[in-house]
N, CA and C atoms as an extended XYZ file, in Angstrom:
453
Properties=species:S:1:pos:R:3:atomname:S:1:resname:S:1:resid:I:1 pbc="F F F"
N        36.780        9.045      -30.606 N   MET     1
C        37.122        9.341      -29.262 CA  MET     1
C        35.956        9.847      -28.443 C   MET     1
N        35.184       10.873      -29.094 N   LYS     2
C        34.021       11.408      -28.335 CA  LYS     2
C        32.814       10.208      -28.237 C   LYS     2
N        32.889        9.307      -29.193 N   THR     3
C        31.868        8.319      -29.191 CA  THR     3
C        32.445        7.396      -28.185 C   THR     3
N        33.448        6.826      -27.816 N   THR     4
C        33.703        6.246      -26.780 CA  THR     4
C        33.636        6.996      -25.495 C   THR     4
N        33.644        8.179      -25.268 N   ASN     5
C        33.096        8.919      -23.948 CA  ASN     5
C        31.727        8.965      -23.903 C   ASN     5
N        31.007        8.998      -24.757 N   PHE     6
C        29.731        9.138      -24.830 CA  PHE     6
C        29.252        7.674      -24.250 C   PHE     6
N        29.744        6.657      -24.898 N   ILE     7
C        29.120        5.436      -24.312 CA  ILE     7
C        29.844        5.092      -23.248 C   ILE     7
N        30.978        5.266      -22.964 N   ASN     8
C        31.219        5.417      -21.136 CA  ASN     8
C        30.333        6.037      -20.201 C   ASN     8
N        29.856        7.261      -20.591 N   ARG     9
C        29.012        8.115      -19.842 CA  ARG     9
C        27.864        7.422      -19.549 C   ARG     9
N        27.349        6.939      -20.991 N   ILE    10
C        25.915        6.115      -20.835 CA  ILE    10
C        25.935        5.078      -20.047 C   ILE    10
N        27.085        4.177      -20.315 N   PHE    11
C        27.258        2.939      -19.490 CA  PHE    11
C        27.168        3.335      -17.781 C   PHE    11
N        27.838        4.274      -17.439 N   SER    12
C        28.252        4.608      -16.025 CA  SER    12
C        26.628        5.232      -15.685 C   SER    12
N        26.027        6.026      -16.395 N   ILE    13
C        24.510        6.231      -16.006 CA  ILE    13
C        23.600        5.213      -15.877 C   ILE    13
N        23.746        4.228      -16.518 N   THR    14
C        23.049        2.756      -16.705 CA  THR    14
C        23.168        1.986      -15.422 C   THR    14
N        24.446        1.940      -15.174 N   VAL    15
C        25.011        1.291      -13.976 CA  VAL    15
C        24.448        1.731      -12.697 C   VAL    15
N        24.503        3.338      -12.806 N   PHE    16
C        24.224        4.033      -11.577 CA  PHE    16
C        22.725        3.629      -11.251 C   PHE    16
N        22.075        3.791      -12.313 N   ALA    17
C        20.652        3.662      -12.187 CA  ALA    17
C        20.334        2.388      -11.589 C   ALA    17
N        20.734        1.354      -12.376 N   LEU    18
C        20.554       -0.108      -12.074 CA  LEU    18
C        20.812       -0.353      -10.516 C   LEU    18
N        21.804       -0.055      -10.274 N   CYS    19
C        22.584       -0.027       -8.569 CA  CYS    19
C        21.458        0.880       -7.859 C   CYS    19
N        20.977        1.828       -8.038 N   SER    20
C        20.274        2.741       -7.370 CA  SER    20
C        18.696        1.805       -7.070 C   SER    20
N        18.332        1.385       -8.189 N   VAL    21
C        17.126        0.614       -8.329 CA  VAL    21
C        17.256       -0.580       -7.245 C   VAL    21
N        18.367       -1.254       -7.511 N   LEU    22
C        18.591       -2.599       -6.631 CA  LEU    22
C        18.810       -2.269       -5.126 C   LEU    22
N        19.251       -1.236       -4.845 N   LEU    23
C        19.527       -0.689       -3.280 CA  LEU    23
C        18.294       -0.311       -2.780 C   LEU    23
N        17.552        0.269       -3.478 N   THR    24
C        16.295        0.737       -3.134 CA  THR    24
C        15.330       -0.642       -2.715 C   THR    24
N        15.535       -1.346       -3.695 N   THR    25
C        14.568       -2.652       -3.546 CA  THR    25
C        15.066       -3.621       -2.392 C   THR    25
N        16.252       -3.533       -2.176 N   LEU    26
C        16.814       -4.480       -1.184 CA  LEU    26
C        16.673       -3.729        0.246 C   LEU    26
N        16.661       -2.408        0.192 N   SER    27
C        16.528       -1.730        1.364 CA  SER    27
C        15.004       -1.802        1.942 C   SER    27
N        14.033       -1.798        0.769 N   ALA    28
C        12.714       -1.871        1.076 CA  ALA    28
C        12.472       -3.141        1.681 C   ALA    28
N        13.027       -4.191        0.906 N   GLN    29
C        12.835       -5.693        1.556 CA  GLN    29
C        13.501       -5.803        3.111 C   GLN    29
N        14.416       -5.200        3.086 N   SER    30
C        15.281       -5.383        4.391 CA  SER    30
C        14.721       -4.729        5.532 C   SER    30
N        13.478       -3.782        5.301 N   LEU    31
C        12.816       -3.304        6.486 CA  LEU    31
C        11.806       -4.178        6.994 C   LEU    31
N        11.371       -5.170        6.249 N   LEU    32
C        10.439       -6.085        6.584 CA  LEU    32
C        11.288       -7.302        7.423 C   LEU    32
N        10.527       -7.662        8.605 N   THR    33
C        11.198       -8.804        9.346 CA  THR    33
C        10.961      -10.097        8.791 C   THR    33
N        11.591      -11.068        9.196 N   PRO    34
C        11.368      -12.305        8.636 CA  PRO    34
C         9.966      -12.963        8.930 C   PRO    34
N         9.411      -12.389       10.011 N   GLU    35
C         8.196      -12.864       10.169 CA  GLU    35
C         7.023      -11.946        9.391 C   GLU    35
N         7.301      -10.781        8.947 N   GLN    36
C         6.429      -10.033        7.941 CA  GLN    36
C         6.580      -10.679        6.595 C   GLN    36
N         7.708      -11.158        6.169 N   LEU    37
C         7.700      -11.520        4.986 CA  LEU    37
C         7.079      -13.165        4.982 C   LEU    37
N         7.353      -13.825        6.080 N   ALA    38
C         6.580      -15.199        6.172 CA  ALA    38
C         5.017      -14.856        6.145 C   ALA    38
N         4.696      -13.834        6.545 N   LYS    39
C         3.157      -13.604        6.546 CA  LYS    39
C         2.597      -13.249        4.994 C   LYS    39
N         3.566      -12.476        4.536 N   ARG    40
C         3.203      -11.985        2.965 CA  ARG    40
C         3.319      -13.375        2.042 C   ARG    40
N         4.225      -14.013        2.475 N   GLU    41
C         4.198      -15.233        1.602 CA  GLU    41
C         2.984      -16.295        1.595 C   GLU    41
N         2.587      -16.193        2.853 N   LYS    42
C         1.418      -17.084        2.991 CA  LYS    42
C         0.029      -16.255        2.141 C   LYS    42
N        -0.022      -15.157        2.204 N   ARG    43
C        -1.137      -14.215        1.872 CA  ARG    43
C        -1.076      -14.116        0.093 C   ARG    43
N        -0.193      -14.603       -0.531 N   LYS    44
C        -0.083      -14.312       -2.093 CA  LYS    44
C        -1.373      -14.887       -2.507 C   LYS    44
N        -1.945      -14.133       -3.242 N   ASN    45
C        -3.172      -14.138       -4.240 CA  ASN    45
C        -4.307      -14.951       -3.211 C   ASN    45
N        -4.647      -14.235       -2.139 N   LEU    46
C        -5.356      -14.705       -1.073 CA  LEU    46
C        -6.672      -13.830       -1.010 C   LEU    46
N        -7.868      -14.614       -0.920 N   THR    47
C        -9.027      -13.585       -0.718 CA  THR    47
C        -9.591      -14.275        0.537 C   THR    47
N        -9.667      -13.405        1.664 N   VAL    48
C       -10.420      -13.720        2.849 CA  VAL    48
C       -11.537      -13.053        3.100 C   VAL    48
N       -12.714      -14.092        3.425 N   LYS    49
C       -14.140      -13.598        3.519 CA  LYS    49
C       -14.397      -13.810        5.154 C   LYS    49
N       -14.659      -12.863        5.759 N   GLU    50
C       -15.101      -12.953        7.266 CA  GLU    50
C       -16.961      -12.881        7.245 C   GLU    50
N       -17.467      -13.997        7.714 N   TRP    51
C       -18.871      -14.347        8.156 CA  TRP    51
C       -19.249      -14.089        9.313 C   TRP    51
N       -20.284      -13.501        9.726 N   ASN    52
C       -20.935      -13.351       10.963 CA  ASN    52
C       -22.242      -14.262       11.058 C   ASN    52
N       -22.424      -15.024       12.237 N   THR    53
C       -23.476      -15.992       12.237 CA  THR    53
C       -24.519      -15.441       13.476 C   THR    53
N       -25.814      -15.375       13.239 N   ASP    54
C       -26.672      -15.038       14.301 CA  ASP    54
C       -27.114      -16.109       15.078 C   ASP    54
N       -26.676      -16.108       16.514 N   ASN    55
C       -26.828      -17.369       17.337 CA  ASN    55
C       -28.060      -17.872       17.405 C   ASN    55
N       -29.233      -17.008       17.251 N   ASN    56
C       -30.589      -17.668       17.327 CA  ASN    56
C       -31.219      -18.104       16.168 C   ASN    56
N       -30.885      -17.557       15.075 N   THR    57
C       -31.702      -18.166       13.957 CA  THR    57
C       -30.583      -18.869       12.836 C   THR    57
N       -29.089      -18.925       13.197 N   ASN    58
C       -28.066      -19.383       12.349 CA  ASN    58
C       -28.009      -18.894       10.927 C   ASN    58
N       -28.480      -17.526       10.967 N   THR    59
C       -28.411      -16.813        9.756 CA  THR    59
C       -26.822      -16.185        9.520 C   THR    59
N       -26.465      -16.243        8.399 N   ARG    60
C       -25.115      -15.841        8.029 CA  ARG    60
C       -25.061      -14.906        7.074 C   ARG    60
N       -24.242      -13.907        7.219 N   TRP    61
C       -23.916      -12.707        6.454 CA  TRP    61
C       -22.526      -12.305        6.598 C   TRP    61
N       -22.330      -12.009        5.187 N   LEU    62
C       -20.904      -11.696        4.944 CA  LEU    62
C       -20.569      -10.324        5.717 C   LEU    62
N       -19.397      -10.267        6.236 N   ASP    63
C       -19.138       -9.007        7.115 CA  ASP    63
C       -17.811       -8.216        6.675 C   ASP    63
N       -17.020       -8.756        5.858 N   ARG    64
C       -15.768       -8.398        5.501 CA  ARG    64
C       -15.036       -9.022        4.205 C   ARG    64
N       -14.461       -8.355        3.454 N   ILE    65
C       -13.608       -9.099        2.337 CA  ILE    65
C       -12.250       -8.597        2.401 C   ILE    65
N       -11.363       -9.258        2.331 N   LYS    66
C        -9.843       -8.790        2.102 CA  LYS    66
C        -9.311       -9.472        0.869 C   LYS    66
N        -8.802       -8.706       -0.050 N   VAL    67
C        -8.108       -9.312       -1.318 CA  VAL    67
C        -6.608       -8.947       -1.221 C   VAL    67
N        -5.665       -9.973       -1.419 N   TYR    68
C        -4.139       -9.797       -1.460 CA  TYR    68
C        -3.602      -10.015       -2.857 C   TYR    68
N        -2.803       -9.327       -3.311 N   ASP    69
C        -2.182       -9.495       -4.434 CA  ASP    69
C        -0.886      -10.742       -4.548 C   ASP    69
N        -0.445      -10.791       -5.869 N   SER    70
C         0.481      -11.965       -5.872 CA  SER    70
C         1.897      -11.656       -5.046 C   SER    70
N         2.063      -10.225       -4.311 N   GLN    71
C         3.135      -10.196       -3.390 CA  GLN    71
C         2.692      -10.172       -2.018 C   GLN    71
N         1.240      -10.599       -1.903 N   GLY    72
C         1.207      -10.780       -0.464 CA  GLY    72
C         0.409       -9.543        0.088 C   GLY    72
N         0.364       -8.504       -0.415 N   ARG    73
C        -0.182       -7.099        0.045 CA  ARG    73
C        -1.600       -6.955       -0.350 C   ARG    73
N        -2.330       -6.234        0.746 N   CYS    74
C        -3.652       -6.209        0.666 CA  CYS    74
C        -3.874       -4.945       -0.191 C   CYS    74
N        -4.659       -5.387       -1.475 N   VAL    75
C        -5.006       -4.351       -2.299 CA  VAL    75
C        -6.690       -4.042       -2.380 C   VAL    75
N        -7.367       -4.656       -1.642 N   GLU    76
C        -8.782       -4.236       -1.498 CA  GLU    76
C        -9.279       -4.877       -0.281 C   GLU    76
N       -10.055       -3.946        0.351 N   GLU    77
C       -10.979       -4.610        1.597 CA  GLU    77
C       -12.356       -4.057        1.552 C   GLU    77
N       -13.301       -4.795        1.876 N   ILE    78
C       -14.689       -4.352        1.712 CA  ILE    78
C       -15.349       -4.722        2.979 C   ILE    78
N       -16.072       -3.854        3.518 N   GLU    79
C       -16.852       -3.971        4.663 CA  GLU    79
C       -18.488       -3.938        4.278 C   GLU    79
N       -18.963       -4.773        4.765 N   TYR    80
C       -20.515       -5.087        4.429 CA  TYR    80
C       -21.378       -4.661        5.774 C   TYR    80
N       -22.551       -4.378        5.387 N   ALA    81
C       -23.643       -4.120        6.425 CA  ALA    81
C       -24.648       -4.879        6.014 C   ALA    81
N       -25.909       -4.927        6.730 N   SER    82
C       -27.129       -5.837        6.308 CA  SER    82
C       -27.773       -5.253        4.983 C   SER    82
N       -27.513       -3.949        4.447 N   TYR    83
C       -28.038       -3.756        3.286 CA  TYR    83
C       -27.196       -3.479        2.230 C   TYR    83
N       -25.976       -4.032        2.323 N   GLY    84
C       -24.991       -4.448        1.390 CA  GLY    84
C       -23.484       -3.680        1.656 C   GLY    84
N       -22.936       -3.304        0.555 N   GLN    85
C       -21.481       -2.611        0.945 CA  GLN    85
C       -21.551       -1.400        1.798 C   GLN    85
N       -20.829       -1.370        2.758 N   LYS    86
C       -20.594       -0.352        3.796 CA  LYS    86
C       -19.672        0.929        3.229 C   LYS    86
N       -18.304        0.463        2.916 N   TRP    87
C       -17.141        1.088        2.425 CA  TRP    87
C       -16.239        0.125        1.561 C   TRP    87
N       -15.430        0.471        0.731 N   ARG    88
C       -14.542       -0.252        0.009 CA  ARG    88
C       -13.274        0.536        0.215 C   ARG    88
N       -12.153        0.038        0.250 N   VAL    89
C       -10.657        0.650        0.243 CA  VAL    89
C        -9.863       -0.089       -0.954 C   VAL    89
N        -9.446        0.685       -1.913 N   THR    90
C        -8.433       -0.185       -2.717 CA  THR    90
C        -6.867        0.419       -2.599 C   THR    90
N        -5.720       -0.295       -2.563 N   SER    91
C        -4.821        0.330       -2.266 CA  SER    91
C        -3.634        0.138       -3.385 C   SER    91
N        -2.916        1.000       -3.724 N   THR    92
C        -1.838        0.704       -4.870 CA  THR    92
C        -0.422        0.820       -4.040 C   THR    92
N         0.470       -0.063       -4.548 N   TYR    93
C         1.746        0.247       -4.053 CA  TYR    93
C         2.852        0.522       -5.012 C   TYR    93
N         3.945        1.295       -4.289 N   ASP    94
C         5.354        1.791       -5.077 CA  ASP    94
C         5.871        0.356       -5.220 C   ASP    94
N         6.185        0.210       -6.658 N   ASP    95
C         7.140       -1.121       -6.910 CA  ASP    95
C         8.575       -1.068       -6.243 C   ASP    95
N         9.140        0.113       -6.551 N   ALA    96
C        10.266        0.217       -5.831 CA  ALA    96
C        10.419        0.127       -4.378 C   ALA    96
N         9.717        0.727       -3.469 N   THR    97
C         9.789        0.400       -2.048 CA  THR    97
C         8.940       -0.542       -1.518 C   THR    97
N         7.755       -1.005       -1.944 N   GLY    98
C         7.008       -1.916       -1.750 CA  GLY    98
C         5.891       -1.173       -0.557 C   GLY    98
N         5.838        0.081       -0.582 N   LYS    99
C         5.049        0.928        0.403 CA  LYS    99
C         3.801        1.347       -0.096 C   LYS    99
N         2.597        1.665        0.701 N   VAL   100
C         1.262        2.128        0.047 CA  VAL   100
C         1.642        3.490       -0.689 C   VAL   100
N         1.411        3.409       -1.860 N   LYS   101
C         1.345        4.744       -2.556 CA  LYS   101
C         0.075        5.790       -2.511 C   LYS   101
N        -1.019        4.789       -2.616 N   GLU   102
C        -2.368        5.536       -2.648 CA  GLU   102
C        -3.464        4.475       -2.481 C   GLU   102
N        -4.460        5.107       -1.409 N   GLU   103
C        -5.829        4.593       -1.248 CA  GLU   103
C        -6.760        5.442       -1.742 C   GLU   103
N        -7.901        4.689       -2.135 N   VAL   104
C        -8.777        4.911       -2.791 CA  VAL   104
C       -10.027        4.762       -1.595 C   VAL   104
N       -10.877        5.425       -1.070 N   GLU   105
C       -11.980        5.103       -0.093 CA  GLU   105
C       -13.189        5.410       -1.019 C   GLU   105
N       -14.142        4.242       -0.863 N   TYR   106
C       -15.320        4.450       -1.723 CA  TYR   106
C       -16.393        4.248       -0.610 C   TYR   106
N       -17.752        4.896       -0.996 N   ASN   107
C       -18.721        4.664       -0.074 CA  ASN   107
C       -19.882        3.446       -0.399 C   ASN   107
N       -20.991        3.541        0.368 N   ASP   108
C       -21.700        2.266        0.090 CA  ASP   108
C       -22.512        2.188       -1.341 C   ASP   108
N       -22.299        3.362       -2.217 N   ARG   109
C       -22.761        3.405       -3.463 CA  ARG   109
C       -21.883        3.260       -4.548 C   ARG   109
N       -20.503        2.701       -3.958 N   ASN   110
C       -19.068        2.374       -4.627 CA  ASN   110
C       -18.601        3.676       -5.474 C   ASN   110
N       -19.055        4.877       -5.126 N   ARG   111
C       -18.481        6.103       -5.312 CA  ARG   111
C       -17.330        6.435       -4.574 C   ARG   111
N       -16.280        7.087       -5.273 N   PRO   112
C       -14.891        7.366       -4.519 CA  PRO   112
C       -15.497        8.690       -3.703 C   PRO   112
N       -14.990        8.575       -2.327 N   VAL   113
C       -15.154        9.614       -1.137 CA  VAL   113
C       -14.064       10.395       -0.789 C   VAL   113
N       -12.839        9.639       -0.757 N   ARG   114
C       -11.513       10.088       -0.286 CA  ARG   114
C       -10.313        9.335       -1.173 C   ARG   114
N        -9.436       10.263       -1.375 N   ILE   115
C        -8.393        9.673       -2.140 CA  ILE   115
C        -7.146       10.014       -1.236 C   ILE   115
N        -6.369        8.851       -0.841 N   ARG   116
C        -5.072        9.262        0.243 CA  ARG   116
C        -3.734        9.125       -0.629 C   ARG   116
N        -2.784        9.619       -0.394 N   LYS   117
C        -1.640        9.618       -0.899 CA  LYS   117
C        -0.342        9.808       -0.025 C   LYS   117
N         0.583        8.701       -0.089 N   TYR   118
C         1.693        8.858        0.859 CA  TYR   118
C         2.925        9.116        0.470 C   TYR   118
N         3.915        9.699        1.341 N   GLU   119
C         5.238       10.101        1.182 CA  GLU   119
C         5.879        9.153        2.374 C   GLU   119
N         6.766        8.681        2.182 N   TRP   120
C         7.452        7.897        3.215 CA  TRP   120
C         8.911        8.202        3.384 C   TRP   120
N         9.327        8.088        4.761 N   ASN   121
C        10.864        8.323        5.096 CA  ASN   121
C        11.637        7.439        4.610 C   ASN   121
N        13.070        7.506        4.586 N   ALA   122
C        14.034        6.481        4.105 CA  ALA   122
C        14.223        5.435        5.096 C   ALA   122
N        13.606        5.651        6.375 N   ASP   123
C        13.565        4.397        7.326 CA  ASP   123
C        12.359        3.716        7.252 C   ASP   123
N        11.447        4.147        6.406 N   GLY   124
C        10.394        3.388        6.087 CA  GLY   124
C         9.068        3.747        7.108 C   GLY   124
N         9.118        4.841        7.650 N   THR   125
C         7.855        5.393        8.422 CA  THR   125
C         7.261        6.327        7.503 C   THR   125
N         6.060        6.700        7.778 N   LYS   126
C         5.144        7.538        7.030 CA  LYS   126
C         5.837        9.095        7.433 C   LYS   126
N         5.701        9.645        6.114 N   ALA   127
C         6.112       10.964        6.425 CA  ALA   127
C         4.900       12.147        6.297 C   ALA   127
N         4.420       12.020        5.170 N   LYS   128
C         3.000       12.711        4.842 CA  LYS   128
C         1.960       11.861        4.175 C   LYS   128
N         0.883       12.474        4.487 N   GLN   129
C        -0.311       11.663        3.856 CA  GLN   129
C        -1.121       13.130        3.493 C   GLN   129
N        -1.373       12.881        2.011 N   TYR   130
C        -2.184       13.814        1.157 CA  TYR   130
C        -3.563       13.366        1.202 C   TYR   130
N        -4.635       14.370        1.500 N   ASN   131
C        -6.134       13.803        1.478 CA  ASN   131
C        -6.738       14.644        0.137 C   ASN   131
N        -7.255       13.945       -0.723 N   TYR   132
C        -8.025       14.659       -1.887 CA  TYR   132
C        -9.274       14.268       -1.786 C   TYR   132
N       -10.039       15.131       -2.357 N   LEU   133
C       -11.761       15.054       -2.769 CA  LEU   133
C       -11.692       14.218       -3.949 C   LEU   133
N       -12.706       13.569       -4.165 N   PRO   134
C       -13.025       12.683       -5.432 CA  PRO   134
C       -12.517       13.411       -6.638 C   PRO   134
N       -12.968       14.915       -6.692 N   ASN   135
C       -12.381       15.621       -7.828 CA  ASN   135
C       -11.143       15.998       -8.129 C   ASN   135
N       -10.212       15.518       -6.999 N   GLY   136
C        -8.831       15.732       -7.099 CA  GLY   136
C        -8.088       17.078       -6.443 C   GLY   136
N        -9.481       17.655       -5.847 N   LYS   137
C        -8.675       18.787       -5.171 CA  LYS   137
C        -8.228       18.369       -3.707 C   LYS   137
N        -6.896       18.933       -3.322 N   LEU   138
C        -6.315       18.652       -2.061 CA  LEU   138
C        -7.035       19.479       -1.014 C   LEU   138
N        -7.629       18.733       -0.169 N   TYR   139
C        -8.131       19.506        1.147 CA  TYR   139
C        -7.684       19.390        2.387 C   TYR   139
N        -6.459       18.562        2.894 N   SER   140
C        -5.641       18.288        4.018 CA  SER   140
C        -4.489       17.693        3.715 C   SER   140
N        -3.527       17.778        4.839 N   VAL   141
C        -2.271       17.080        4.630 CA  VAL   141
C        -1.825       16.898        5.990 C   VAL   141
N        -1.660       15.592        6.456 N   LYS   142
C        -1.217       15.101        7.627 CA  LYS   142
C         0.366       14.740        7.483 C   LYS   142
N         1.015       15.562        8.663 N   VAL   143
C         2.386       15.054        8.527 CA  VAL   143
C         2.702       14.457        9.737 C   VAL   143
N         3.532       13.442       10.015 N   TYR   144
C         3.909       12.475       10.881 CA  TYR   144
C         5.204       12.752       11.381 C   TYR   144
N         5.187       13.005       12.889 N   GLU   145
C         6.191       13.333       13.618 CA  GLU   145
C         6.760       12.396       14.621 C   GLU   145
N         7.876       11.762       14.577 N   TYR   146
C         8.350       10.858       15.458 CA  TYR   146
C         8.944       11.299       16.676 C   TYR   146
N         8.749       11.066       17.869 N   ILE   147
C         9.609       11.567       18.787 CA  ILE   147
C         9.838       10.211       19.935 C   ILE   147
N        10.890       10.009       20.177 N   PHE   148
C        11.403        8.990       20.875 CA  PHE   148
C        11.909        9.536       22.433 C   PHE   148
N        11.388        9.157       23.461 N   SER   149
C        12.019        9.470       24.735 CA  SER   149
C        12.532        8.409       25.267 C   SER   149
N        13.677        8.970       26.542 N   ASP   150
C        14.255        8.009       27.266 CA  ASP   150
C        13.637        7.752       28.503 C   ASP   150
N        12.482        7.607       28.850 N   LYS   151
C        11.833        7.630       30.141 CA  LYS   151
C        11.840        5.951       30.682 C   LYS   151
C-alpha cells in the first residue's frame, strides 16, 4: 500500500514537472510573433559579415560579424576597426524561456570587461539586469519599470 502511494506521488510530481516545462516553453514561444518566428527560421546557423568599402580606393574592410545558432538566436557579435577587433559580445540563452540569460562583453584584446545577467517578467519583458566585473563582483543592478499612459 505504501509503495503504491509513493509511486503515485512520484508519477504526479513527474507529470506536474513535465507540464510546467511544456507550458513554459509554449508560453515563451507564444510571446514571439509569426514574423519573429519566420525571421528566426531564416537565421538558423547563419553568419553575417558586414563589409565597408572606401569609395576612392575600393579598399574593403570587415566591419561586423553576427553569428546565429541552430535556433536563429544571435550568439556572438563582433565589431571591427582598422586595427582589428573593437569589441565582441557573446550571448547565452535560457532553454526554457528562449530569452537571453547572460551576455559577456570583450574588449579589443578579447578580454572580458563586463558580464550582464538578466531576469525576465512573465510577460517577456526585462525585469532586471545585473552587471558584473570580469572577476565576478556585482557592480550595478538596472531595474526596468514599465509605465503605460492613456494620452
